[in-house]
N, C-alpha and C positions, 0 to 999 in steps of 0.2 A: 602455282604453289604459294607465292608471297601473299597473294589475295586471301588464301585461307589461313596462313600462319598468323598474321596480324589480327584478325578478328578473334581467333582462338586464343591468343595471348591476352587481349583486352577482356574477353569473357572470363578467362581463367583468373585474372587479376580481380575483376568484379566480384566473382564467386568467393574467392579466398578473402576478400575484404568483408563480405557479408558475414562470412563465418567468424571472423575475428570479432565483428561488432556484436553478433550474437552471443559469443562467449563472454563478452564484457558485460552484457545486460544481466542484472541481478535475477536471481531465480524467482523472486517475488512478482516479477513483472507479469501481469495477466489479469484475468477476471476470475473471482473466487466467490462461491455461493457457500453460505452456512449450511453445514450438515448437522441439524439439531440432533440427530439420533447418535452421531458419534461424539458430539459435544457433551460437556458436563456443565449444564446450565439449569437454573431454576425453570419451571414450567413456563413456556411462551404462550402468549395468546393466539387463538386461532387466526390464521392468515399471516402471522408474523414472517418476515423474510429479512435476510441480510445479505448484501452484495458488496464486495470490496473489489475495487479495481486499482491497479498500479501500472503506470506507464512512465517511460523515461522521456524527458525533453532533451533536445539536442544539446543544451548547455550543461547536462549532467545532473539536472534536478529530477527527483522522483516526485511524481504526482500521485497522491492517495486520495481515493473517494470511497466513502462508505455511504450506503444507501439502505435504509431500513423502512419497514412498514409495520405498523401495529393498528389497533383499533383507534389510537390517537391520530393517526395519519402518517405521511411520509417524513422522514428526516434525513438530512445529509450532513456530512462532515468532510471537510476538504483540506488539504495542505499541500504545499510545494516545498520540498526540503532536499538537502544533500545529506548524506549519511556521514556527516562530520561531527556529530555531537552537539552542534550548535542549535539554538532555538530559532524556529521559524513560525511565522503567524499560522494559526489554525482558524478555519471559519465553519460555521454551520449555519442552517437556515435561520435559527434564532439570533445568532450574533450578527448576521448580515442585516437583517431587519432593523436591529438596534443601532447599527452603524449608520445606516441610511437615515433613520429617524432622528437620532440624537448627534450624529456626527462623531462618534467616538470610535477609537481603534479597538481591534478585537483584544480581549484580555487573555486569550487562550494561545498557547504555543505548543509546538511538537518538535521533538528532536529524536534522532536515532544514530546509532553507531553499529557498523558492521563487526560482527564477531568473526564469521567466516563466510563462505559463499552461500550458506544455508541459513544462517541465524543472524538476526539483527535484534539489538537492544533498543527499546523505545521508551520515551517519557512524554507524558501530557502534563502540562502546567496551565494554571489559572493564575494570573497576576504574579507570575514568577515562581509560584509554589507548586512542586510536584503533586498532582492529584492522582496519578496512576503511572505505573511503569511496568515493563515486563519484556517478554521476548516473542518474536514472530520467527517461526521456525518452518522452512519449507523442506518437505521430505526429499530424500536423495532421488527418488524417481520423478519429483517435481509435480505430482498430482494432488499432494495435500498441504495445506497451510495451517499450522497450529498456533494459536495466539494464546499466551498466558499472561497473567496479571500478577505482580509480585504481591504476596500476602493474601491473595484470593483463592479459593478452592475450585472456582469454575475455569473451564477451558473451552475455548472456541475452536472447532475444527472445520475447515473449509475444503470444498472439493474445487479443483481447477476447472473452469469451463472452457 
């Protein structure tokens, strides 16, 4: 009987720990594909797509990756940040090329602040000046991500993959 109780206790503890970690994970974590039909955007070129991926690192940093494709080619944007309102470096394919060639740091930064478990306020900056800000909102059912930009009429709507 003892042989069954000890493994059952260990297994129960592991399952409960996994549930706690899953509950702490922000709702935005996952992979999202732009749904152009649900979005309010200007006409997009044929073949355009946009994918966002958010993942958590063990140290509490959120990693964001944006990948797009248009007739001009592929483009990516990436940051690693905490949701504490502080500025963190942001990188793109164009910036990394310049950093390597000229040995300069990225002029871009990203910050975000959690409003509640579904909403985050974000800001992009270039050389310390805000170039865009808005909100990222995950639907209560976790299936839709909506990104708005302050002062802009367009809205990006993504489906969870």
